[in-house]
Biopython code that builds the backbone (N, CA, C, O; Angstrom):
import numpy as np
from Bio.PDB.StructureBuilder import StructureBuilder

atoms = [
    (1, "MET", "N", (111.103, -111.016, -11.597)),
    (1, "MET", "CA", (109.969, -111.027, -12.513)),
    (1, "MET", "C", (109.778, -112.418, -13.119)),
    (1, "MET", "O", (108.644, -112.874, -13.261)),
    (2, "GLN", "N", (110.872, -113.101, -13.478)),
    (2, "GLN", "CA", (110.761, -114.425, -14.070)),
    (2, "GLN", "C", (110.082, -115.399, -13.108)),
    (2, "GLN", "O", (109.267, -116.218, -13.532)),
    (3, "ARG", "N", (110.410, -115.317, -11.820)),
    (3, "ARG", "CA", (109.815, -116.203, -10.828)),
    (3, "ARG", "C", (108.303, -116.005, -10.780)),
    (3, "ARG", "O", (107.551, -116.977, -10.703)),
    (4, "LEU", "N", (107.860, -114.759, -10.824)),
    (4, "LEU", "CA", (106.428, -114.476, -10.800)),
    (4, "LEU", "C", (105.736, -115.031, -12.038)),
    (4, "LEU", "O", (104.645, -115.593, -11.946)),
    (5, "THR", "N", (106.366, -114.874, -13.184)),
    (5, "THR", "CA", (105.780, -115.379, -14.424)),
    (5, "THR", "C", (105.639, -116.899, -14.357)),
    (5, "THR", "O", (104.597, -117.438, -14.730)),
    (6, "ASN", "N", (106.672, -117.589, -13.888)),
    (6, "ASN", "CA", (106.601, -119.043, -13.767)),
    (6, "ASN", "C", (105.521, -119.450, -12.778)),
    (6, "ASN", "O", (104.789, -120.411, -13.017)),
    (7, "SER", "N", (105.418, -118.739, -11.688)),
    (7, "SER", "CA", (104.397, -119.026, -10.685)),
    (7, "SER", "C", (103.004, -118.862, -11.279)),
    (7, "SER", "O", (102.121, -119.682, -11.026)),
    (8, "PHE", "N", (102.802, -117.819, -12.057)),
    (8, "PHE", "CA", (101.504, -117.570, -12.685)),
    (8, "PHE", "C", (101.160, -118.706, -13.642)),
    (8, "PHE", "O", (100.028, -119.190, -13.641)),
    (9, "ARG", "N", (102.096, -119.129, -14.440)),
    (9, "ARG", "CA", (101.844, -120.208, -15.401)),
    (9, "ARG", "C", (101.447, -121.488, -14.689)),
    (9, "ARG", "O", (100.507, -122.162, -15.109)),
    (10, "LYS", "N", (102.148, -121.833, -13.622)),
    (10, "LYS", "CA", (101.861, -123.071, -12.906)),
    (10, "LYS", "C", (100.471, -123.049, -12.290)),
    (10, "LYS", "O", (99.810, -124.085, -12.218)),
    (11, "SER", "N", (100.026, -121.897, -11.851)),
    (11, "SER", "CA", (98.736, -121.839, -11.169)),
    (11, "SER", "C", (97.564, -122.009, -12.119)),
    (11, "SER", "O", (96.499, -122.460, -11.698)),
    (12, "ILE", "N", (97.727, -121.665, -13.373)),
    (12, "ILE", "CA", (96.642, -121.771, -14.339)),
    (12, "ILE", "C", (96.428, -123.232, -14.718)),
    (12, "ILE", "O", (95.287, -123.671, -14.864)),
    (13, "GLY", "N", (97.466, -123.959, -14.872)),
    (13, "GLY", "CA", (97.392, -125.364, -15.244)),
    (13, "GLY", "C", (98.683, -125.758, -15.917)),
    (13, "GLY", "O", (99.323, -124.939, -16.576)),
    (14, "LYS", "N", (99.068, -127.009, -15.755)),
    (14, "LYS", "CA", (100.389, -127.361, -16.269)),
    (14, "LYS", "C", (100.461, -127.395, -17.787)),
    (14, "LYS", "O", (101.558, -127.372, -18.344)),
    (15, "ASN", "N", (99.337, -127.447, -18.463)),
    (15, "ASN", "CA", (99.358, -127.467, -19.919)),
    (15, "ASN", "C", (98.939, -126.148, -20.545)),
    (15, "ASN", "O", (99.010, -126.000, -21.765)),
    (16, "MET", "N", (98.508, -125.196, -19.748)),
    (16, "MET", "CA", (98.010, -123.937, -20.279)),
    (16, "MET", "C", (98.913, -122.798, -19.816)),
    (16, "MET", "O", (99.153, -122.639, -18.620)),
    (17, "GLU", "N", (99.404, -122.021, -20.747)),
    (17, "GLU", "CA", (100.231, -120.869, -20.404)),
    (17, "GLU", "C", (99.499, -119.602, -20.824)),
    (17, "GLU", "O", (98.939, -119.520, -21.917)),
    (18, "ILE", "N", (99.514, -118.622, -19.934)),
    (18, "ILE", "CA", (98.878, -117.342, -20.196)),
    (18, "ILE", "C", (99.900, -116.254, -19.937)),
    (18, "ILE", "O", (100.673, -116.331, -18.983)),
    (19, "THR", "N", (99.902, -115.247, -20.783)),
    (19, "THR", "CA", (100.899, -114.185, -20.707)),
    (19, "THR", "C", (100.392, -113.023, -19.865)),
    (19, "THR", "O", (99.285, -112.526, -20.068)),
    (20, "MET", "N", (101.228, -112.597, -18.910)),
    (20, "MET", "CA", (100.872, -111.519, -18.010)),
    (20, "MET", "C", (101.794, -110.328, -18.250)),
    (20, "MET", "O", (103.001, -110.489, -18.427)),
    (21, "LEU", "N", (101.211, -109.134, -18.253)),
    (21, "LEU", "CA", (101.978, -107.894, -18.283)),
    (21, "LEU", "C", (101.860, -107.279, -16.895)),
    (21, "LEU", "O", (100.769, -106.884, -16.484)),
    (22, "LEU", "N", (102.974, -107.193, -16.168)),
    (22, "LEU", "CA", (102.992, -106.662, -14.806)),
    (22, "LEU", "C", (103.576, -105.265, -14.836)),
    (22, "LEU", "O", (104.673, -105.048, -15.352)),
    (23, "HIS", "N", (102.832, -104.313, -14.277)),
    (23, "HIS", "CA", (103.244, -102.911, -14.287)),
    (23, "HIS", "C", (103.501, -102.438, -12.859)),
    (23, "HIS", "O", (102.657, -102.611, -11.980)),
    (24, "ASP", "N", (104.668, -101.844, -12.635)),
    (24, "ASP", "CA", (105.018, -101.246, -11.345)),
    (24, "ASP", "C", (104.443, -99.831, -11.333)),
    (24, "ASP", "O", (104.950, -98.945, -12.022)),
    (25, "CYS", "N", (103.390, -99.622, -10.554)),
    (25, "CYS", "CA", (102.683, -98.335, -10.542)),
    (25, "CYS", "C", (103.499, -97.222, -9.900)),
    (25, "CYS", "O", (103.152, -96.050, -10.047)),
    (26, "SER", "N", (104.580, -97.556, -9.188)),
    (26, "SER", "CA", (105.405, -96.508, -8.575)),
    (26, "SER", "C", (106.064, -95.642, -9.643)),
    (26, "SER", "O", (106.433, -94.497, -9.379)),
    (27, "LEU", "N", (106.209, -96.179, -10.834)),
    (27, "LEU", "CA", (106.777, -95.404, -11.933)),
    (27, "LEU", "C", (105.824, -94.301, -12.385)),
    (27, "LEU", "O", (106.233, -93.351, -13.053)),
    (28, "ASP", "N", (104.547, -94.435, -12.016)),
    (28, "ASP", "CA", (103.529, -93.431, -12.330)),
    (28, "ASP", "C", (103.200, -92.557, -11.125)),
    (28, "ASP", "O", (102.252, -91.772, -11.162)),
    (29, "GLY", "N", (103.984, -92.694, -10.057)),
    (29, "GLY", "CA", (103.743, -91.916, -8.855)),
    (29, "GLY", "C", (102.681, -92.496, -7.938)),
    (29, "GLY", "O", (102.234, -91.824, -7.008)),
    (30, "GLU", "N", (102.274, -93.722, -8.182)),
    (30, "GLU", "CA", (101.279, -94.383, -7.346)),
    (30, "GLU", "C", (101.920, -95.596, -6.689)),
    (30, "GLU", "O", (103.063, -95.935, -6.994)),
    (31, "SER", "N", (101.197, -96.247, -5.795)),
    (31, "SER", "CA", (101.750, -97.419, -5.126)),
    (31, "SER", "C", (101.167, -98.690, -5.718)),
    (31, "SER", "O", (100.111, -98.668, -6.351)),
    (32, "GLY", "N", (101.857, -99.786, -5.508)),
    (32, "GLY", "CA", (101.362, -101.094, -5.911)),
    (32, "GLY", "C", (101.700, -101.486, -7.332)),
    (32, "GLY", "O", (102.539, -100.881, -8.000)),
    (33, "PHE", "N", (101.003, -102.538, -7.768)),
    (33, "PHE", "CA", (101.238, -103.131, -9.075)),
    (33, "PHE", "C", (99.910, -103.387, -9.767)),
    (33, "PHE", "O", (98.884, -103.578, -9.115)),
    (34, "ALA", "N", (99.939, -103.389, -11.076)),
    (34, "ALA", "CA", (98.763, -103.699, -11.889)),
    (34, "ALA", "C", (99.183, -104.714, -12.951)),
    (34, "ALA", "O", (100.300, -104.661, -13.464)),
    (35, "ALA", "N", (98.287, -105.627, -13.270)),
    (35, "ALA", "CA", (98.598, -106.651, -14.264)),
    (35, "ALA", "C", (97.425, -106.825, -15.210)),
    (35, "ALA", "O", (96.265, -106.661, -14.831)),
    (36, "THR", "N", (97.753, -107.159, -16.448)),
    (36, "THR", "CA", (96.745, -107.524, -17.435)),
    (36, "THR", "C", (97.171, -108.832, -18.074)),
    (36, "THR", "O", (98.345, -109.201, -18.039)),
    (37, "CYS", "N", (96.218, -109.524, -18.653)),
    (37, "CYS", "CA", (96.465, -110.792, -19.318)),
    (37, "CYS", "C", (96.313, -110.573, -20.817)),
    (37, "CYS", "O", (95.278, -110.087, -21.275)),
    (38, "VAL", "N", (97.324, -110.924, -21.568)),
    (38, "VAL", "CA", (97.314, -110.701, -23.015)),
    (38, "VAL", "C", (96.189, -111.489, -23.686)),
    (38, "VAL", "O", (95.505, -110.968, -24.567)),
    (39, "GLU", "N", (95.999, -112.729, -23.278)),
    (39, "GLU", "CA", (94.994, -113.581, -23.912)),
    (39, "GLU", "C", (93.567, -113.261, -23.471)),
    (39, "GLU", "O", (92.617, -113.515, -24.212)),
    (40, "PHE", "N", (93.414, -112.714, -22.288)),
    (40, "PHE", "CA", (92.105, -112.320, -21.759)),
    (40, "PHE", "C", (92.203, -110.853, -21.359)),
    (40, "PHE", "O", (92.384, -110.560, -20.177)),
    (41, "PRO", "N", (92.090, -109.923, -22.304)),
    (41, "PRO", "CA", (92.286, -108.503, -22.009)),
    (41, "PRO", "C", (91.338, -107.953, -20.944)),
    (41, "PRO", "O", (91.637, -106.941, -20.310)),
    (42, "GLU", "N", (90.207, -108.609, -20.748)),
    (42, "GLU", "CA", (89.277, -108.146, -19.727)),
    (42, "GLU", "C", (89.708, -108.560, -18.319)),
    (42, "GLU", "O", (89.104, -108.122, -17.340)),
    (43, "ALA", "N", (90.737, -109.390, -18.202)),
    (43, "ALA", "CA", (91.248, -109.819, -16.897)),
    (43, "ALA", "C", (92.334, -108.851, -16.429)),
    (43, "ALA", "O", (93.324, -108.613, -17.121)),
    (44, "ASN", "N", (92.119, -108.306, -15.245)),
    (44, "ASN", "CA", (93.074, -107.370, -14.662)),
    (44, "ASN", "C", (93.320, -107.737, -13.217)),
    (44, "ASN", "O", (92.451, -108.304, -12.556)),
    (45, "GLY", "N", (94.502, -107.414, -12.725)),
    (45, "GLY", "CA", (94.824, -107.654, -11.323)),
    (45, "GLY", "C", (95.489, -106.438, -10.723)),
    (45, "GLY", "O", (96.126, -105.651, -11.423)),
    (46, "GLN", "N", (95.336, -106.291, -9.415)),
    (46, "GLN", "CA", (95.966, -105.203, -8.676)),
    (46, "GLN", "C", (96.460, -105.749, -7.346)),
    (46, "GLN", "O", (95.914, -106.722, -6.824)),
    (47, "GLY", "N", (97.488, -105.124, -6.803)),
    (47, "GLY", "CA", (97.965, -105.513, -5.482)),
    (47, "GLY", "C", (99.082, -104.617, -5.021)),
    (47, "GLY", "O", (99.734, -103.950, -5.823)),
    (48, "GLU", "N", (99.297, -104.606, -3.726)),
    (48, "GLU", "CA", (100.382, -103.812, -3.164)),
    (48, "GLU", "C", (101.743, -104.440, -3.452)),
    (48, "GLU", "O", (102.750, -103.735, -3.518)),
    (49, "THR", "N", (101.777, -105.764, -3.623)),
    (49, "THR", "CA", (103.016, -106.471, -3.954)),
    (49, "THR", "C", (102.816, -107.184, -5.291)),
    (49, "THR", "O", (101.680, -107.400, -5.715)),
    (50, "PRO", "N", (103.903, -107.546, -5.951)),
    (50, "PRO", "CA", (103.746, -108.311, -7.198)),
    (50, "PRO", "C", (102.982, -109.620, -6.978)),
    (50, "PRO", "O", (102.176, -110.017, -7.818)),
    (51, "GLU", "N", (103.234, -110.284, -5.856)),
    (51, "GLU", "CA", (102.563, -111.554, -5.573)),
    (51, "GLU", "C", (101.061, -111.373, -5.411)),
    (51, "GLU", "O", (100.281, -112.176, -5.923)),
    (52, "GLU", "N", (100.643, -110.311, -4.693)),
    (52, "GLU", "CA", (99.215, -110.032, -4.540)),
    (52, "GLU", "C", (98.576, -109.724, -5.888)),
    (52, "GLU", "O", (97.454, -110.147, -6.166)),
    (53, "CYS", "N", (99.288, -108.999, -6.705)),
    (53, "CYS", "CA", (98.782, -108.627, -8.026)),
    (53, "CYS", "C", (98.600, -109.861, -8.904)),
    (53, "CYS", "O", (97.583, -110.000, -9.583)),
    (54, "VAL", "N", (99.579, -110.751, -8.890)),
    (54, "VAL", "CA", (99.502, -111.975, -9.686)),
    (54, "VAL", "C", (98.333, -112.835, -9.215)),
    (54, "VAL", "O", (97.602, -113.391, -10.035)),
    (55, "GLN", "N", (98.154, -112.947, -7.902)),
    (55, "GLN", "CA", (97.036, -113.736, -7.378)),
    (55, "GLN", "C", (95.696, -113.133, -7.794)),
    (55, "GLN", "O", (94.764, -113.861, -8.134)),
    (56, "ASP", "N", (95.602, -111.825, -7.768)),
    (56, "ASP", "CA", (94.372, -111.149, -8.185)),
    (56, "ASP", "C", (94.095, -111.410, -9.665)),
    (56, "ASP", "O", (92.944, -111.611, -10.054)),
    (57, "LEU", "N", (95.135, -111.406, -10.484)),
    (57, "LEU", "CA", (94.970, -111.695, -11.911)),
    (57, "LEU", "C", (94.559, -113.149, -12.127)),
    (57, "LEU", "O", (93.707, -113.432, -12.968)),
    (58, "ARG", "N", (95.156, -114.071, -11.376)),
    (58, "ARG", "CA", (94.759, -115.483, -11.465)),
    (58, "ARG", "C", (93.263, -115.626, -11.208)),
    (58, "ARG", "O", (92.549, -116.303, -11.948)),
    (59, "THR", "N", (92.811, -114.978, -10.152)),
    (59, "THR", "CA", (91.399, -115.039, -9.799)),
    (59, "THR", "C", (90.535, -114.508, -10.932)),
    (59, "THR", "O", (89.509, -115.102, -11.265)),
    (60, "ALA", "N", (90.939, -113.406, -11.517)),
    (60, "ALA", "CA", (90.180, -112.819, -12.628)),
    (60, "ALA", "C", (90.104, -113.773, -13.820)),
    (60, "ALA", "O", (89.041, -113.927, -14.421)),
    (61, "VAL", "N", (91.207, -114.407, -14.161)),
    (61, "VAL", "CA", (91.223, -115.353, -15.294)),
    (61, "VAL", "C", (90.307, -116.534, -14.999)),
    (61, "VAL", "O", (89.531, -116.949, -15.860)),
    (62, "HIS", "N", (90.391, -117.071, -13.797)),
    (62, "HIS", "CA", (89.525, -118.205, -13.431)),
    (62, "HIS", "C", (88.051, -117.812, -13.477)),
    (62, "HIS", "O", (87.216, -118.598, -13.927)),
    (63, "GLU", "N", (87.725, -116.611, -13.018)),
    (63, "GLU", "CA", (86.334, -116.151, -13.043)),
    (63, "GLU", "C", (85.827, -115.978, -14.475)),
    (63, "GLU", "O", (84.672, -116.288, -14.766)),
    (64, "ILE", "N", (86.676, -115.490, -15.357)),
    (64, "ILE", "CA", (86.291, -115.340, -16.767)),
    (64, "ILE", "C", (86.034, -116.714, -17.391)),
    (64, "ILE", "O", (85.043, -116.903, -18.095)),
    (65, "LEU", "N", (86.921, -117.661, -17.133)),
    (65, "LEU", "CA", (86.723, -119.010, -17.673)),
    (65, "LEU", "C", (85.434, -119.624, -17.150)),
    (65, "LEU", "O", (84.682, -120.236, -17.909)),
    (66, "GLN", "N", (85.176, -119.466, -15.860)),
    (66, "GLN", "CA", (83.950, -120.015, -15.277)),
    (66, "GLN", "C", (82.706, -119.355, -15.889)),
    (66, "GLN", "O", (81.736, -120.036, -16.220)),
    (67, "PHE", "N", (82.745, -118.040, -16.034)),
    (67, "PHE", "CA", (81.623, -117.321, -16.639)),
    (67, "PHE", "C", (81.359, -117.805, -18.062)),
    (67, "PHE", "O", (80.208, -118.029, -18.440)),
    (68, "ARG", "N", (82.416, -117.967, -18.849)),
    (68, "ARG", "CA", (82.246, -118.406, -20.243)),
    (68, "ARG", "C", (81.700, -119.826, -20.311)),
    (68, "ARG", "O", (80.908, -120.146, -21.198)),
    (69, "ARG", "N", (82.122, -120.684, -19.372)),
    (69, "ARG", "CA", (81.580, -122.049, -19.338)),
    (69, "ARG", "C", (80.091, -122.024, -19.018)),
    (69, "ARG", "O", (79.299, -122.732, -19.640)),
    (70, "GLU", "N", (79.721, -121.202, -18.043)),
    (70, "GLU", "CA", (78.310, -121.107, -17.670)),
    (70, "GLU", "C", (77.474, -120.569, -18.831)),
    (70, "GLU", "O", (76.362, -121.042, -19.063)),
    (71, "GLU", "N", (77.992, -119.606, -19.546)),
    (71, "GLU", "CA", (77.283, -119.066, -20.713)),
    (71, "GLU", "C", (77.154, -120.124, -21.804)),
    (71, "GLU", "O", (76.117, -120.215, -22.461)),
    (72, "ALA", "N", (78.188, -120.911, -21.997)),
    (72, "ALA", "CA", (78.146, -121.965, -23.012)),
    (72, "ALA", "C", (77.106, -123.025, -22.647)),
    (72, "ALA", "O", (76.430, -123.561, -23.525)),
    (73, "ARG", "N", (76.978, -123.326, -21.353)),
    (73, "ARG", "CA", (75.970, -124.305, -20.916)),
    (73, "ARG", "C", (74.555, -123.859, -21.277)),
    (73, "ARG", "O", (73.694, -124.690, -21.568)),
    (74, "LYS", "N", (74.319, -122.571, -21.257)),
    (74, "LYS", "CA", (72.990, -122.041, -21.582)),
    (74, "LYS", "C", (72.610, -122.315, -23.040)),
    (74, "LYS", "O", (71.428, -122.383, -23.376)),
    (75, "ASP", "N", (73.617, -122.470, -23.901)),
    (75, "ASP", "CA", (73.367, -122.650, -25.330)),
    (75, "ASP", "C", (73.393, -124.108, -25.771)),
    (75, "ASP", "O", (73.279, -124.392, -26.963)),
    (76, "LEU", "N", (73.542, -125.042, -24.825)),
    (76, "LEU", "CA", (73.591, -126.458, -25.196)),
    (76, "LEU", "C", (72.238, -126.915, -25.727)),
    (76, "LEU", "O", (71.185, -126.529, -25.219)),
    (77, "THR", "N", (72.293, -127.734, -26.748)),
    (77, "THR", "CA", (71.082, -128.341, -27.285)),
    (77, "THR", "C", (71.213, -129.857, -27.160)),
    (77, "THR", "O", (72.273, -130.371, -26.803)),
    (78, "LEU", "N", (70.151, -130.548, -27.451)),
    (78, "LEU", "CA", (70.140, -131.995, -27.349)),
    (78, "LEU", "C", (71.308, -132.593, -28.128)),
    (78, "LEU", "O", (71.493, -132.294, -29.308)),
    (79, "GLY", "N", (72.079, -133.423, -27.476)),
    (79, "GLY", "CA", (73.216, -134.064, -28.116)),
    (79, "GLY", "C", (74.533, -133.329, -27.901)),
    (79, "GLY", "O", (75.601, -133.874, -28.179)),
    (80, "ASP", "N", (74.462, -132.096, -27.408)),
    (80, "ASP", "CA", (75.698, -131.339, -27.134)),
    (80, "ASP", "C", (76.273, -131.769, -25.791)),
    (80, "ASP", "O", (75.541, -132.150, -24.878)),
    (81, "LYS", "N", (77.575, -131.703, -25.693)),
    (81, "LYS", "CA", (78.253, -132.028, -24.448)),
    (81, "LYS", "C", (79.344, -130.997, -24.227)),
    (81, "LYS", "O", (80.167, -130.759, -25.111)),
    (82, "LEU", "N", (79.355, -130.398, -23.077)),
    (82, "LEU", "CA", (80.384, -129.422, -22.712)),
    (82, "LEU", "C", (81.407, -130.127, -21.837)),
    (82, "LEU", "O", (81.056, -130.728, -20.822)),
    (83, "GLU", "N", (82.664, -130.054, -22.230)),
    (83, "GLU", "CA", (83.717, -130.741, -21.494)),
    (83, "GLU", "C", (84.909, -129.825, -21.341)),
    (83, "GLU", "O", (85.309, -129.157, -22.295)),
    (84, "VAL", "N", (85.482, -129.785, -20.145)),
    (84, "VAL", "CA", (86.674, -128.993, -19.879)),
    (84, "VAL", "C", (87.896, -129.870, -20.142)),
    (84, "VAL", "O", (88.008, -130.968, -19.598)),
    (85, "ILE", "N", (88.802, -129.380, -20.971)),
    (85, "ILE", "CA", (90.015, -130.123, -21.304)),
    (85, "ILE", "C", (91.238, -129.267, -21.012)),
    (85, "ILE", "O", (91.131, -128.047, -20.882)),
    (86, "ALA", "N", (92.385, -129.896, -20.911)),
    (86, "ALA", "CA", (93.640, -129.154, -20.770)),
    (86, "ALA", "C", (94.109, -128.728, -22.146)),
    (86, "ALA", "O", (94.038, -129.499, -23.103)),
    (87, "ALA", "N", (94.585, -127.505, -22.242)),
    (87, "ALA", "CA", (95.062, -126.991, -23.519)),
    (87, "ALA", "C", (96.553, -127.213, -23.663)),
    (87, "ALA", "O", (97.137, -126.842, -24.682)),
]
sb = StructureBuilder()
sb.init_structure("model")
sb.init_model(0)
sb.init_chain("A")
sb.init_seg("    ")
for serial, (resi, resn, name, xyz) in enumerate(atoms, 1):
    if name == "N":
        sb.init_residue(resn, " ", resi, " ")
    sb.init_atom(name, np.array(xyz, "f"), 0.0, 1.0, " ", f" {name:<3s}", serial, name[0])
structure = sb.get_structure()
């Protein structure tokens, strides 16, 4: 589990850490894994393996960030500048 968590952190960015909750669905009588992101509760991942699940969650987090950036661009007014920085 620690290896997966470290892998997830590295993929987001070296200065940004995001917390993942990974659930083994076999404990509920189902197959695969499910993940949620504590900082982005709307981001969820699923997969047959922990690695697939983590990758799916990464994709969800990136899509949420991209969506929020696009929404922010819509609200820019004269003199505003939108810039992506490392956290």
